[in-house]
OpenMM code with the backbone's topology and positions (N, CA, C; nanometers):
from openmm import Vec3, app, unit

residues = "MET ARG ALA ARG ALA GLN GLY VAL GLU ALA THR ARG GLU ARG ILE LEU HIS CYS ALA TYR GLU LEU TRP ILE GLU GLN PRO TYR GLU ALA VAL THR LEU GLU ALA VAL ALA GLU ARG ALA GLY VAL SER LYS GLN THR VAL ILE ARG GLN PHE ALA SER LYS ASP GLU LEU ALA VAL ALA VAL VAL ASP TRP GLN ARG PRO ARG GLU GLU ALA GLY ARG GLN THR GLU PRO GLY ASP VAL GLU THR ALA LEU SER ARG LEU LEU GLN ARG TYR GLU ALA MET GLY ASP ALA ASN THR ARG VAL LEU GLU LEU GLU ARG SER ILE PRO ALA ILE HIS TYR LEU LEU SER GLN ALA ARG GLU SER HIS ARG SER TRP VAL GLU HIS VAL PHE GLY PRO PHE LEU PRO LYS ARG SER GLY ALA ALA ARG GLU ARG ARG ILE MET ALA PHE TYR ALA ALA THR GLU VAL TYR LEU TRP LYS LEU LEU ARG ARG ASP PHE GLY LEU SER ARG ALA GLU THR THR ALA VAL PHE HIS GLU LEU VAL GLY ALA LEU VAL ASP ARG LYS ASP LEU ARG".split()
positions = [
    Vec3(3.4426, 1.7421, 4.2353),
    Vec3(3.3573, 1.7118, 4.1409),
    Vec3(3.3375, 1.8717, 4.1040),
    Vec3(3.3363, 2.0038, 4.1566),
    Vec3(3.3445, 2.1211, 4.0937),
    Vec3(3.4386, 2.1388, 4.0246),
    Vec3(3.5732, 2.1150, 4.0423),
    Vec3(3.6950, 2.1438, 3.9755),
    Vec3(3.6970, 2.0822, 3.8530),
    Vec3(3.6378, 1.9463, 3.8387),
    Vec3(3.6101, 1.8848, 3.7310),
    Vec3(3.5455, 1.9292, 3.6209),
    Vec3(3.4201, 1.9978, 3.6817),
    Vec3(3.2999, 2.0612, 3.5865),
    Vec3(3.3977, 2.1885, 3.5360),
    Vec3(3.4222, 2.2445, 3.6455),
    Vec3(3.5132, 2.3841, 3.5638),
    Vec3(3.6239, 2.3436, 3.4560),
    Vec3(3.6861, 2.2326, 3.4709),
    Vec3(3.8022, 2.2025, 3.3942),
    Vec3(3.7148, 2.1480, 3.2492),
    Vec3(3.6093, 2.0748, 3.2621),
    Vec3(3.5418, 2.0521, 3.1331),
    Vec3(3.4977, 2.1445, 3.0639),
    Vec3(3.4523, 2.2670, 3.1415),
    Vec3(3.3584, 2.3723, 3.0693),
    Vec3(3.5045, 2.4668, 3.0025),
    Vec3(3.6202, 2.4737, 3.0949),
    Vec3(3.7462, 2.5484, 3.0334),
    Vec3(3.7703, 2.4769, 2.8852),
    Vec3(3.8045, 2.3560, 2.8920),
    Vec3(3.8411, 2.2931, 2.7885),
    Vec3(3.7396, 2.3100, 2.6592),
    Vec3(3.5984, 2.3119, 2.7038),
    Vec3(3.5112, 2.3382, 2.5748),
    Vec3(3.5199, 2.5042, 2.5342),
    Vec3(3.5410, 2.5972, 2.6125),
    Vec3(3.5534, 2.7134, 2.6022),
    Vec3(3.6793, 2.7484, 2.4932),
    Vec3(3.7719, 2.6251, 2.5333),
    Vec3(3.9359, 2.6757, 2.4479),
    Vec3(3.9068, 2.5968, 2.3183),
    Vec3(3.8057, 2.5024, 2.2735),
    Vec3(3.7797, 2.4264, 2.1658),
    Vec3(3.7073, 2.5121, 2.0782),
    Vec3(3.5848, 2.5780, 2.1501),
    Vec3(3.5170, 2.6733, 2.0828),
    Vec3(3.6061, 2.8157, 2.0270),
    Vec3(3.7016, 2.8406, 2.1021),
    Vec3(3.7656, 2.9757, 2.0839),
    Vec3(3.8629, 2.9364, 1.9663),
    Vec3(3.9145, 2.8189, 1.9821),
    Vec3(4.0002, 2.7658, 1.8711),
    Vec3(3.9354, 2.7538, 1.7211),
    Vec3(3.8224, 2.6895, 1.7346),
    Vec3(3.7414, 2.6577, 1.6224),
    Vec3(3.7112, 2.7780, 1.5622),
    Vec3(3.7118, 2.8820, 1.6484),
    Vec3(3.6286, 3.0211, 1.6109),
    Vec3(3.7625, 3.0928, 1.5046),
    Vec3(3.8618, 3.0771, 1.5651),
    Vec3(4.0011, 3.1302, 1.5210),
    Vec3(4.0079, 3.0516, 1.3851),
    Vec3(4.0430, 2.9396, 1.3634),
    Vec3(4.0710, 2.8613, 1.2625),
    Vec3(3.9790, 2.8957, 1.1416),
    Vec3(3.8420, 2.9095, 1.1613),
    Vec3(3.7409, 2.9511, 1.0727),
    Vec3(3.7842, 3.0947, 1.0201),
    Vec3(3.8069, 3.1868, 1.1023),
    Vec3(3.8547, 3.3152, 1.0455),
    Vec3(3.9637, 3.3184, 0.9420),
    Vec3(4.0722, 3.2166, 0.9893),
    Vec3(4.1925, 3.2005, 0.9021),
    Vec3(4.1919, 3.1238, 0.7717),
    Vec3(4.0475, 3.0422, 0.7939),
    Vec3(4.0599, 2.9304, 0.6765),
    Vec3(3.9139, 2.8870, 0.6277),
    Vec3(3.9139, 2.8470, 0.5150),
    Vec3(3.7580, 2.7991, 0.4578),
    Vec3(3.6984, 2.7208, 0.5710),
    Vec3(3.5717, 2.7049, 0.5551),
    Vec3(3.5083, 2.6069, 0.6725),
    Vec3(3.5586, 2.4816, 0.6318),
    Vec3(3.5785, 2.4173, 0.5032),
    Vec3(3.5965, 2.3030, 0.4442),
    Vec3(3.7273, 2.2489, 0.4677),
    Vec3(3.8363, 2.3533, 0.4980),
    Vec3(3.9647, 2.3276, 0.5337),
    Vec3(3.9889, 2.2846, 0.6851),
    Vec3(3.9002, 2.3150, 0.7607),
    Vec3(3.9176, 2.3192, 0.8952),
    Vec3(3.8797, 2.1697, 0.9405),
    Vec3(3.9628, 2.0869, 1.0028),
    Vec3(3.9824, 1.9731, 1.0429),
    Vec3(3.9324, 1.9682, 1.1941),
    Vec3(3.8590, 1.8916, 1.2257),
    Vec3(3.8482, 1.8295, 1.3832),
    Vec3(3.9742, 1.8239, 1.4431),
    Vec3(4.0817, 1.7475, 1.3793),
    Vec3(4.2257, 1.7345, 1.4211),
    Vec3(4.2810, 1.8657, 1.4420),
    Vec3(4.2664, 1.9501, 1.3538),
    Vec3(4.3471, 2.0922, 1.3327),
    Vec3(4.2839, 2.1760, 1.4739),
    Vec3(4.1223, 2.1484, 1.4951),
    Vec3(4.0995, 2.2132, 1.5972),
    Vec3(4.1418, 2.1767, 1.7139),
    Vec3(4.1566, 2.0458, 1.7439),
    Vec3(4.2000, 1.9344, 1.8490),
    Vec3(4.3513, 1.9991, 1.8851),
    Vec3(4.4526, 1.9964, 1.7818),
    Vec3(4.5710, 2.0456, 1.7984),
    Vec3(4.5890, 2.1911, 1.8533),
    Vec3(4.4959, 2.2660, 1.7864),
    Vec3(4.5284, 2.4069, 1.8286),
    Vec3(4.4956, 2.4438, 1.9852),
    Vec3(4.3769, 2.3584, 2.0252),
    Vec3(4.3109, 2.3691, 2.1586),
    Vec3(4.4074, 2.2779, 2.2415),
    Vec3(4.4992, 2.2217, 2.2080),
    Vec3(4.5968, 2.1121, 2.2997),
    Vec3(4.4914, 2.0211, 2.3719),
    Vec3(4.4154, 1.9485, 2.2916),
    Vec3(4.3179, 1.8257, 2.3242),
    Vec3(4.2953, 1.7268, 2.2350),
    Vec3(4.2473, 1.6243, 2.2506),
    Vec3(4.2806, 1.4928, 2.1584),
    Vec3(4.1660, 1.5239, 2.0831),
    Vec3(4.1543, 1.4961, 1.9388),
    Vec3(4.0265, 1.4721, 1.8672),
    Vec3(3.9324, 1.4076, 1.9364),
    Vec3(3.9658, 1.3075, 1.9892),
    Vec3(3.8456, 1.2381, 2.0700),
    Vec3(3.7669, 1.3236, 2.1761),
    Vec3(3.8378, 1.4132, 2.2490),
    Vec3(3.7924, 1.5028, 2.3240),
    Vec3(3.7042, 1.6237, 2.2681),
    Vec3(3.7207, 1.6440, 2.1502),
    Vec3(3.6508, 1.7218, 2.0738),
    Vec3(3.5271, 1.6667, 1.9971),
    Vec3(3.5403, 1.5661, 1.9974),
    Vec3(3.4157, 1.4433, 1.9359),
    Vec3(3.3453, 1.4401, 2.0469),
    Vec3(3.3973, 1.4161, 2.2073),
    Vec3(3.2668, 1.3711, 2.2841),
    Vec3(3.2172, 1.5214, 2.3079),
    Vec3(3.2723, 1.6459, 2.3006),
    Vec3(3.2092, 1.7574, 2.3323),
    Vec3(3.1074, 1.7779, 2.2418),
    Vec3(3.1174, 1.7481, 2.1267),
    Vec3(3.0370, 1.8246, 1.9792),
    Vec3(3.0242, 1.7368, 1.8831),
    Vec3(3.0644, 1.5995, 1.8870),
    Vec3(2.9911, 1.4753, 1.8255),
    Vec3(3.0453, 1.5238, 1.6264),
    Vec3(3.0485, 1.6201, 1.6043),
    Vec3(3.0770, 1.6406, 1.4706),
    Vec3(3.1473, 1.7927, 1.4283),
    Vec3(3.1545, 1.7883, 1.3289),
    Vec3(3.2317, 1.9501, 1.2792),
    Vec3(3.0988, 2.0386, 1.2539),
    Vec3(2.9948, 1.9885, 1.2081),
    Vec3(2.8763, 2.0671, 1.2005),
    Vec3(2.8204, 2.0952, 1.3412),
    Vec3(2.8209, 2.0064, 1.4162),
    Vec3(2.7735, 2.0610, 1.5587),
    Vec3(2.8894, 2.1387, 1.6225),
    Vec3(3.0038, 2.1281, 1.6089),
    Vec3(3.0759, 2.2451, 1.6531),
    Vec3(3.0772, 2.3574, 1.6001),
    Vec3(3.0366, 2.3526, 1.4885),
    Vec3(3.0198, 2.5170, 1.4155),
    Vec3(2.8875, 2.5849, 1.4471),
    Vec3(2.7920, 2.4988, 1.4812),
    Vec3(2.6666, 2.5393, 1.5520),
    Vec3(2.6999, 2.5938, 1.6742),
    Vec3(2.7896, 2.5149, 1.7527),
    Vec3(2.7893, 2.5564, 1.9161),
    Vec3(2.9050, 2.6952, 1.8975),
    Vec3(2.9761, 2.7024, 1.7981),
    Vec3(3.0659, 2.8230, 1.7811),
    Vec3(2.9949, 2.9458, 1.7666),
    Vec3(2.8724, 2.9182, 1.6948),
    Vec3(2.8000, 3.0375, 1.6462),
    Vec3(2.7152, 3.0933, 1.7663),
    Vec3(2.6559, 2.9722, 1.8406),
    Vec3(2.5976, 3.0257, 1.9512),
    Vec3(2.6753, 3.0882, 2.0592),
    Vec3(2.8025, 3.0272, 2.0769),
    Vec3(2.8831, 3.0892, 2.1599),
    Vec3(2.9450, 3.2203, 2.1345),
    Vec3(2.9571, 3.2543, 2.0157),
    Vec3(3.0321, 3.3614, 1.9619),
    Vec3(2.9154, 3.4746, 1.9500),
    Vec3(2.7902, 3.4440, 1.9298),
    Vec3(2.6931, 3.5513, 1.8801),
    Vec3(2.6945, 3.6556, 2.0114),
    Vec3(2.6429, 3.6070, 2.1258),
    Vec3(2.6715, 3.7280, 2.2604),
    Vec3(2.7570, 3.8352, 2.2463),
    Vec3(2.9097, 3.7623, 2.2282),
    Vec3(3.0273, 3.8463, 2.2109),
    Vec3(3.0274, 3.9551, 2.1139),
    Vec3(2.9620, 3.9066, 1.9932),
    Vec3(2.9786, 3.9746, 1.8761),
    Vec3(2.8787, 4.1113, 1.9059),
    Vec3(2.7587, 4.0624, 1.9453),
    Vec3(2.6402, 4.1711, 1.9838),
    Vec3(2.6677, 4.2720, 2.0684),
    Vec3(2.7572, 4.2260, 2.1891),
    Vec3(2.8106, 4.3053, 2.3010),
    Vec3(2.9207, 4.4092, 2.2284),
    Vec3(3.0191, 4.3530, 2.1469),
    Vec3(3.0871, 4.4262, 2.0611),
    Vec3(3.0294, 4.5316, 1.9448),
    Vec3(2.9305, 4.5288, 1.9285),
    Vec3(2.8248, 4.6062, 1.8431),
    Vec3(2.7475, 4.7340, 1.8849),
    Vec3(2.7523, 4.7118, 2.0311),
    Vec3(2.6289, 4.7588, 2.0966),
    Vec3(2.6584, 4.9285, 2.0540),
    Vec3(2.5410, 5.0180, 2.0358),
    Vec3(2.5587, 5.1276, 1.9917),
    Vec3(2.4464, 5.1946, 2.0172),
    Vec3(2.4107, 5.2890, 2.0666),
    Vec3(2.3190, 5.3748, 2.0862),
    Vec3(2.2158, 5.4204, 1.9815),
    Vec3(2.0810, 5.4014, 2.0096),
    Vec3(1.9964, 5.4241, 1.8639),
    Vec3(2.0490, 5.5673, 1.8303),
    Vec3(2.0768, 5.5627, 1.6779),
    Vec3(2.0743, 5.6917, 1.6008),
    Vec3(2.2380, 5.7353, 1.6079),
    Vec3(2.3348, 5.6413, 1.6802),
    Vec3(2.4790, 5.7203, 1.6766),
    Vec3(2.5433, 5.6227, 1.5422),
    Vec3(2.5214, 5.6973, 1.4204),
    Vec3(2.5314, 5.6397, 1.3128),
    Vec3(2.6956, 5.6333, 1.3126),
    Vec3(2.7805, 5.7436, 1.3510),
    Vec3(2.9217, 5.7314, 1.3432),
    Vec3(3.0131, 5.6288, 1.3863),
    Vec3(2.9258, 5.5877, 1.5444),
    Vec3(2.9830, 5.4821, 1.6280),
    Vec3(2.9435, 5.3475, 1.5518),
    Vec3(2.8383, 5.3503, 1.5106),
    Vec3(2.7779, 5.2241, 1.4778),
    Vec3(2.8528, 5.1862, 1.3603),
    Vec3(2.8635, 5.2693, 1.2300),
    Vec3(2.9453, 5.2201, 1.0997),
    Vec3(3.0805, 5.2017, 1.1412),
    Vec3(3.1481, 5.2735, 1.2458),
    Vec3(3.2634, 5.2447, 1.2797),
    Vec3(3.3196, 5.1123, 1.3359),
    Vec3(3.2362, 5.0683, 1.3999),
    Vec3(3.2402, 4.9224, 1.4475),
    Vec3(3.1849, 4.8330, 1.3768),
    Vec3(3.1130, 4.8547, 1.2812),
    Vec3(3.0602, 4.7495, 1.1760),
    Vec3(3.1863, 4.7214, 1.0808),
    Vec3(3.2444, 4.8355, 1.0471),
    Vec3(3.3208, 4.8446, 0.9372),
    Vec3(3.4698, 4.7514, 0.9914),
    Vec3(3.4831, 4.8053, 1.1274),
    Vec3(3.5890, 4.7345, 1.1949),
    Vec3(3.5829, 4.5904, 1.1847),
    Vec3(3.4619, 4.5303, 1.2288),
    Vec3(3.4296, 4.3961, 1.2135),
    Vec3(3.4515, 4.3410, 1.0884),
    Vec3(3.4085, 4.4047, 0.9597),
    Vec3(3.4137, 4.3519, 0.8472),
    Vec3(3.5762, 4.3360, 0.7945),
    Vec3(3.6335, 4.4635, 0.8457),
    Vec3(3.7797, 4.4490, 0.8177),
    Vec3(3.8574, 4.3053, 0.8913),
    Vec3(3.7939, 4.2783, 0.9961),
    Vec3(3.8661, 4.1747, 1.0712),
    Vec3(3.8049, 4.0232, 1.0302),
    Vec3(3.6547, 4.0451, 0.9621),
    Vec3(3.5911, 3.9144, 0.9652),
    Vec3(3.5272, 3.8970, 0.8185),
    Vec3(3.5402, 4.0094, 0.7458),
    Vec3(3.4451, 4.0039, 0.5997),
    Vec3(3.4903, 3.8797, 0.5268),
    Vec3(3.6357, 3.8817, 0.5057),
    Vec3(3.6731, 3.7630, 0.4301),
    Vec3(3.6132, 3.6239, 0.4707),
    Vec3(3.6309, 3.5761, 0.5739),
    Vec3(3.5324, 3.4681, 0.6339),
    Vec3(3.4210, 3.4901, 0.6228),
    Vec3(3.3326, 3.5782, 0.6431),
    Vec3(3.2157, 3.5800, 0.6556),
    Vec3(3.1614, 3.5606, 0.5038),
    Vec3(3.2350, 3.6016, 0.3951),
    Vec3(3.1817, 3.5966, 0.2521),
    Vec3(3.2613, 3.4410, 0.2035),
    Vec3(3.3523, 3.4051, 0.2717),
    Vec3(3.3894, 3.2441, 0.2270),
    Vec3(3.2730, 3.1750, 0.2689),
    Vec3(3.1855, 3.1709, 0.3447),
    Vec3(3.0704, 3.0729, 0.4423),
    Vec3(2.9816, 3.0959, 0.3451),
    Vec3(2.9486, 3.2218, 0.2767),
    Vec3(2.8141, 3.2593, 0.1869),
    Vec3(2.8033, 3.1271, 0.0780),
    Vec3(2.9588, 3.0759, 0.0158),
    Vec3(2.9204, 2.9696, -0.0754),
    Vec3(2.8974, 2.8429, -0.0333),
    Vec3(2.9016, 2.8257, 0.0681),
    Vec3(2.8536, 2.6733, 0.1283),
    Vec3(2.7288, 2.6699, 0.2004),
    Vec3(2.6442, 2.7667, 0.1992),
    Vec3(2.5316, 2.7922, 0.2935),
    Vec3(2.4208, 2.6705, 0.2318),
    Vec3(2.4008, 2.6503, 0.0800),
    Vec3(2.3300, 2.5500, 0.0522),
    Vec3(2.3901, 2.4248, 0.0605),
    Vec3(2.4909, 2.3727, 0.0763),
    Vec3(2.5477, 2.2726, 0.1093),
    Vec3(2.5685, 2.1956, 0.2460),
    Vec3(2.5668, 2.2975, 0.3593),
    Vec3(2.6043, 2.2598, 0.4690),
    Vec3(2.5054, 2.3054, 0.5848),
    Vec3(2.4306, 2.2436, 0.6354),
    Vec3(2.3158, 2.2836, 0.7287),
    Vec3(2.3697, 2.3717, 0.8258),
    Vec3(2.4898, 2.3402, 0.9382),
    Vec3(2.5473, 2.4160, 0.9971),
    Vec3(2.5494, 2.5859, 0.9484),
    Vec3(2.6067, 2.5510, 0.8505),
    Vec3(2.6487, 2.7032, 0.7550),
    Vec3(2.5319, 2.7947, 0.7367),
    Vec3(2.4172, 2.7032, 0.6910),
    Vec3(2.2759, 2.7698, 0.6730),
    Vec3(2.2427, 2.8234, 0.8235),
    Vec3(2.2529, 2.7574, 0.9204),
    Vec3(2.2109, 2.8273, 1.0279),
    Vec3(2.2830, 2.8977, 1.0904),
    Vec3(2.4212, 2.9238, 1.0692),
    Vec3(2.5189, 3.0338, 1.1148),
    Vec3(2.4651, 3.1533, 1.0311),
    Vec3(2.4366, 3.1456, 0.9182),
    Vec3(2.4160, 3.2780, 0.8376),
    Vec3(2.2577, 3.3268, 0.8786),
    Vec3(2.1597, 3.2174, 0.9135),
    Vec3(2.0520, 3.2572, 0.8993),
    Vec3(2.0329, 3.3341, 1.0496),
    Vec3(2.1424, 3.2955, 1.1430),
    Vec3(2.1361, 3.3533, 1.3038),
    Vec3(2.2295, 3.4798, 1.2833),
    Vec3(2.3079, 3.5209, 1.1561),
    Vec3(2.3727, 3.6471, 1.1143),
    Vec3(2.2759, 3.7387, 1.0803),
    Vec3(2.1949, 3.6878, 0.9610),
    Vec3(2.1230, 3.7582, 0.9223),
    Vec3(2.0069, 3.8338, 1.0412),
    Vec3(1.9533, 3.7822, 1.1097),
    Vec3(1.8754, 3.7905, 1.2235),
    Vec3(1.9474, 3.8861, 1.3192),
    Vec3(2.0630, 3.8788, 1.3479),
    Vec3(2.1182, 3.9659, 1.4228),
    Vec3(2.1580, 4.1066, 1.3629),
    Vec3(2.1838, 4.0945, 1.2141),
    Vec3(2.1977, 4.2302, 1.1476),
    Vec3(2.0867, 4.3029, 1.1361),
    Vec3(1.9654, 4.2134, 1.1332),
    Vec3(1.8418, 4.2990, 1.0950),
    Vec3(1.7991, 4.3731, 1.2394),
    Vec3(1.8255, 4.2681, 1.3555),
    Vec3(1.7971, 4.3349, 1.4918),
    Vec3(1.9018, 4.4580, 1.5200),
    Vec3(2.0262, 4.4621, 1.4759),
    Vec3(2.1189, 4.5623, 1.4943),
    Vec3(2.0557, 4.6797, 1.4168),
    Vec3(2.0037, 4.6784, 1.2865),
    Vec3(1.9733, 4.7781, 1.1911),
    Vec3(1.8677, 4.8528, 1.2611),
    Vec3(1.7725, 4.7596, 1.3333),
    Vec3(1.6286, 4.8161, 1.3674),
    Vec3(1.6885, 4.8886, 1.4952),
    Vec3(1.7902, 4.8467, 1.5836),
    Vec3(1.8057, 4.9460, 1.6907),
    Vec3(1.9043, 5.0446, 1.6673),
    Vec3(1.9879, 5.0324, 1.5670),
    Vec3(2.0744, 5.1830, 1.5742),
    Vec3(2.0106, 5.2649, 1.4572),
    Vec3(1.9162, 5.2120, 1.3723),
    Vec3(1.8475, 5.3171, 1.2624),
    Vec3(1.7041, 5.3237, 1.3045),
    Vec3(1.6781, 5.2904, 1.4642),
    Vec3(1.5386, 5.2953, 1.4959),
    Vec3(1.4779, 5.4646, 1.4634),
    Vec3(1.5697, 5.5515, 1.5161),
    Vec3(1.5366, 5.6938, 1.5000),
    Vec3(1.4887, 5.7357, 1.3590),
    Vec3(1.5650, 5.6812, 1.2665),
    Vec3(1.5521, 5.6922, 1.1341),
    Vec3(1.4263, 5.6271, 1.0212),
    Vec3(1.3593, 5.5505, 1.1201),
    Vec3(1.2803, 5.4321, 1.0592),
    Vec3(1.1083, 5.5243, 1.0683),
    Vec3(1.0126, 5.4871, 0.9931),
    Vec3(0.8950, 5.5134, 1.0040),
    Vec3(0.8480, 5.4666, 1.1200),
    Vec3(0.7794, 5.5468, 1.1687),
    Vec3(0.6990, 5.5018, 1.3201),
    Vec3(0.6039, 5.4196, 1.3149),
    Vec3(0.5121, 5.4029, 1.2156),
    Vec3(0.4168, 5.2869, 1.1981),
    Vec3(0.4642, 5.1611, 1.1301),
    Vec3(0.4277, 5.0374, 1.1858),
    Vec3(0.4877, 4.9197, 1.1038),
    Vec3(0.4051, 4.9073, 0.9614),
    Vec3(0.4627, 4.8343, 0.8924),
    Vec3(0.3727, 4.8235, 0.7422),
    Vec3(0.5186, 4.8295, 0.6197),
    Vec3(0.4495, 4.8356, 0.5325),
    Vec3(0.5552, 4.8059, 0.4214),
    Vec3(0.6761, 4.9360, 0.3680),
    Vec3(0.6233, 5.0559, 0.4313),
    Vec3(0.7237, 5.1760, 0.3936),
    Vec3(0.8476, 5.1273, 0.5424),
    Vec3(0.8091, 5.1020, 0.6277),
    Vec3(0.8944, 5.0593, 0.7442),
    Vec3(0.9633, 4.9506, 0.7104),
    Vec3(0.9046, 4.8488, 0.6626),
    Vec3(0.9847, 4.7374, 0.6090),
    Vec3(1.0952, 4.7753, 0.4933),
    Vec3(1.0501, 4.8291, 0.4087),
    Vec3(1.1369, 4.8720, 0.2796),
    Vec3(1.2790, 4.9553, 0.3445),
    Vec3(1.2400, 5.0603, 0.4488),
    Vec3(1.3461, 5.1366, 0.4888),
    Vec3(1.4547, 5.0196, 0.5668),
    Vec3(1.3905, 4.9459, 0.6512),
    Vec3(1.4861, 4.8706, 0.7434),
    Vec3(1.5578, 4.7819, 0.6239),
    Vec3(1.4886, 4.7101, 0.4898),
    Vec3(1.6046, 4.6645, 0.4245),
    Vec3(1.6783, 4.7434, 0.3715),
    Vec3(1.6492, 4.8747, 0.3328),
    Vec3(1.7486, 4.9622, 0.2675),
    Vec3(1.8623, 4.9806, 0.3729),
    Vec3(1.8389, 4.9924, 0.4953),
    Vec3(1.9495, 5.0036, 0.5844),
    Vec3(2.0228, 4.8814, 0.5973),
    Vec3(1.9754, 4.7854, 0.5712),
    Vec3(2.0274, 4.6655, 0.5772),
    Vec3(2.1210, 4.6342, 0.4908),
    Vec3(2.0797, 4.6316, 0.3462),
    Vec3(2.1643, 4.6650, 0.2409),
    Vec3(2.2882, 4.7614, 0.2377),
    Vec3(2.2449, 4.8617, 0.2986),
    Vec3(2.3466, 4.9521, 0.2964),
    Vec3(2.4677, 4.9431, 0.4044),
    Vec3(2.4606, 4.8415, 0.4724),
    Vec3(2.5408, 4.8034, 0.5880),
    Vec3(2.5422, 4.6644, 0.5967),
    Vec3(2.5493, 4.5956, 0.4925),
    Vec3(2.5794, 4.4535, 0.4474),
    Vec3(2.7063, 4.3692, 0.4109),
    Vec3(2.7705, 4.2908, 0.4673),
    Vec3(2.8859, 4.2517, 0.4304),
    Vec3(2.9177, 4.2180, 0.2837),
    Vec3(2.8123, 4.1800, 0.2162),
    Vec3(2.8226, 4.1678, 0.0230),
    Vec3(2.8806, 4.3211, -0.0106),
    Vec3(2.8281, 4.4469, 0.0569),
    Vec3(2.8567, 4.5207, 0.0090),
    Vec3(3.0202, 4.5783, 0.0299),
    Vec3(3.0623, 4.5676, 0.1879),
    Vec3(3.1925, 4.5805, 0.1836),
    Vec3(3.2623, 4.4850, 0.0929),
    Vec3(3.2579, 4.3525, 0.0836),
    Vec3(3.3187, 4.2507, -0.0008),
    Vec3(3.3446, 4.3275, -0.1495),
    Vec3(3.2158, 4.3866, -0.2023),
    Vec3(3.2249, 4.4546, -0.3538),
    Vec3(3.3262, 4.5599, -0.3533),
    Vec3(3.2857, 4.6372, -0.2473),
    Vec3(3.4053, 4.7744, -0.2259),
    Vec3(3.5253, 4.7329, -0.2036),
    Vec3(3.5854, 4.6630, -0.1258),
    Vec3(3.7041, 4.6278, -0.0787),
    Vec3(3.7707, 4.5395, -0.1757),
    Vec3(3.7038, 4.4113, -0.1774),
    Vec3(3.7864, 4.3164, -0.2435),
    Vec3(3.7556, 4.2968, -0.4060),
    Vec3(3.6496, 4.3334, -0.4770),
    Vec3(3.5737, 4.3219, -0.5916),
    Vec3(3.6536, 4.4337, -0.6667),
    Vec3(3.6077, 4.5681, -0.6273),
    Vec3(3.6733, 4.6819, -0.6802),
    Vec3(3.7960, 4.7529, -0.6163),
    Vec3(3.8426, 4.7294, -0.5424),
    Vec3(3.9824, 4.7270, -0.4681),
    Vec3(3.9828, 4.8615, -0.4130),
    Vec3(3.8634, 4.9043, -0.3396),
    Vec3(3.8629, 5.0323, -0.2769),
    Vec3(3.9400, 5.0384, -0.1429),
    Vec3(4.0080, 5.1345, -0.1220),
    Vec3(4.0999, 5.1464, 0.0564),
    Vec3(3.9707, 5.1634, 0.1381),
    Vec3(4.0460, 5.1195, 0.2593),
    Vec3(3.9392, 5.1254, 0.3577),
    Vec3(3.8670, 5.2461, 0.3688),
    Vec3(3.9268, 5.3565, 0.3740),
    Vec3(3.8843, 5.5003, 0.3755),
    Vec3(3.7855, 5.5051, 0.2704),
    Vec3(3.8057, 5.4654, 0.1611),
    Vec3(3.7016, 5.4867, 0.0368),
    Vec3(3.5695, 5.4289, 0.0621),
    Vec3(3.5818, 5.2850, 0.1273),
    Vec3(3.4627, 5.2212, 0.1532),
    Vec3(3.3908, 5.2424, 0.2834),
    Vec3(3.4761, 5.3301, 0.3663),
    Vec3(3.4051, 5.3885, 0.4833),
    Vec3(3.3232, 5.5239, 0.4394),
    Vec3(3.3834, 5.5751, 0.3203),
    Vec3(3.3003, 5.7153, 0.2729),
    Vec3(3.1599, 5.6464, 0.2091),
    Vec3(3.1832, 5.5419, 0.1066),
    Vec3(3.0641, 5.4974, 0.0747),
    Vec3(2.9631, 5.4323, 0.1255),
    Vec3(2.9899, 5.3824, 0.2337),
    Vec3(2.8920, 5.3563, 0.3465),
    Vec3(2.8319, 5.4437, 0.4271),
    Vec3(2.8972, 5.5610, 0.4552),
    Vec3(2.8589, 5.6773, 0.5172),
    Vec3(2.7657, 5.7745, 0.4214),
    Vec3(2.7999, 5.7513, 0.2777),
    Vec3(2.7095, 5.8231, 0.1594),
    Vec3(2.5917, 5.7487, 0.1720),
    Vec3(2.5827, 5.6017, 0.1710),
    Vec3(2.4483, 5.5536, 0.1527),
    Vec3(2.3647, 5.5384, 0.2774),
    Vec3(2.4251, 5.5253, 0.3851),
    Vec3(2.3505, 5.5518, 0.5220),
    Vec3(2.3086, 5.6843, 0.5357),
    Vec3(2.3940, 5.7993, 0.5010),
    Vec3(2.3760, 5.9089, 0.5278),
    Vec3(2.2365, 5.9493, 0.4443),
    Vec3(2.2128, 5.9295, 0.3196),
    Vec3(2.1307, 5.9458, 0.2054),
    Vec3(1.9685, 5.8835, 0.3053),
    Vec3(1.9898, 5.7570, 0.3472),
    Vec3(1.8884, 5.7249, 0.4211),
    Vec3(1.8229, 5.7896, 0.5531),
    Vec3(1.9346, 5.8359, 0.6126),
    Vec3(1.9181, 5.9231, 0.7455),
    Vec3(1.8465, 6.0568, 0.7050),
    Vec3(1.8969, 6.0980, 0.6092),
    Vec3(1.8611, 6.2358, 0.5694),
    Vec3(1.6910, 6.2472, 0.5258),
    Vec3(1.6375, 6.1345, 0.4943),
    Vec3(1.5392, 6.1337, 0.4312),
    Vec3(1.4371, 6.1803, 0.5511),
    Vec3(1.3111, 6.2274, 0.4872),
    Vec3(1.2180, 6.3075, 0.6011),
    Vec3(1.0851, 6.2685, 0.6232),
    Vec3(1.0558, 6.1274, 0.5314),
    Vec3(0.9235, 6.0648, 0.5126),
    Vec3(0.9029, 5.9812, 0.6697),
    Vec3(0.9100, 5.9921, 0.7610),
    Vec3(0.9171, 5.9017, 0.8760),
    Vec3(0.8037, 5.8987, 0.9334),
    Vec3(0.6759, 5.9245, 0.8898),
    Vec3(0.5292, 5.8990, 0.9078),
    Vec3(0.5542, 5.8029, 1.0396),
] * unit.nanometer
topology = app.Topology()
chain = topology.addChain("A")
for resn in residues:
    res = topology.addResidue(resn, chain)
    for name in ("N", "CA", "C"):
        topology.addAtom(name, app.Element.getBySymbol(name[0]), res)
């Protein structure tokens, strides 16, 4: 009985991993349950039995992947260099997939869920990493500073610089550092 449960869990994990890989490589709408099943080495029926639909699979992938991504971004508060390095590595690996999904947010509930979770995670990361550079008291000033750090580290900015303006990775990194550095150097941390 236990071996069977472990086998089911291993299959579920393989399906989640394969779906995640496919969505990194291709637009959401181009990935089919058949393609996920084929890559995972299972039948489409097995995928459906586990997740019922493509949208439910997408939600499961988000919930499965979130702890892994958060662990990969762990940085000590105030360690701007490490934080930006890890963030930009992530954008280089997944930035195109992230920006492709943005176009589908209003039409696919699972994508809306994915992006709301991603925004919440990014905000938490911003508050953690840049906490030493935020005003001590809660209120409008603190919220504005959080939003400024958020905007200065957002995937939209990466897309704008790398894809729309064609900046190199090094040039993009320099812009991120300049924007974040300007916020870090502000002295109004009441």
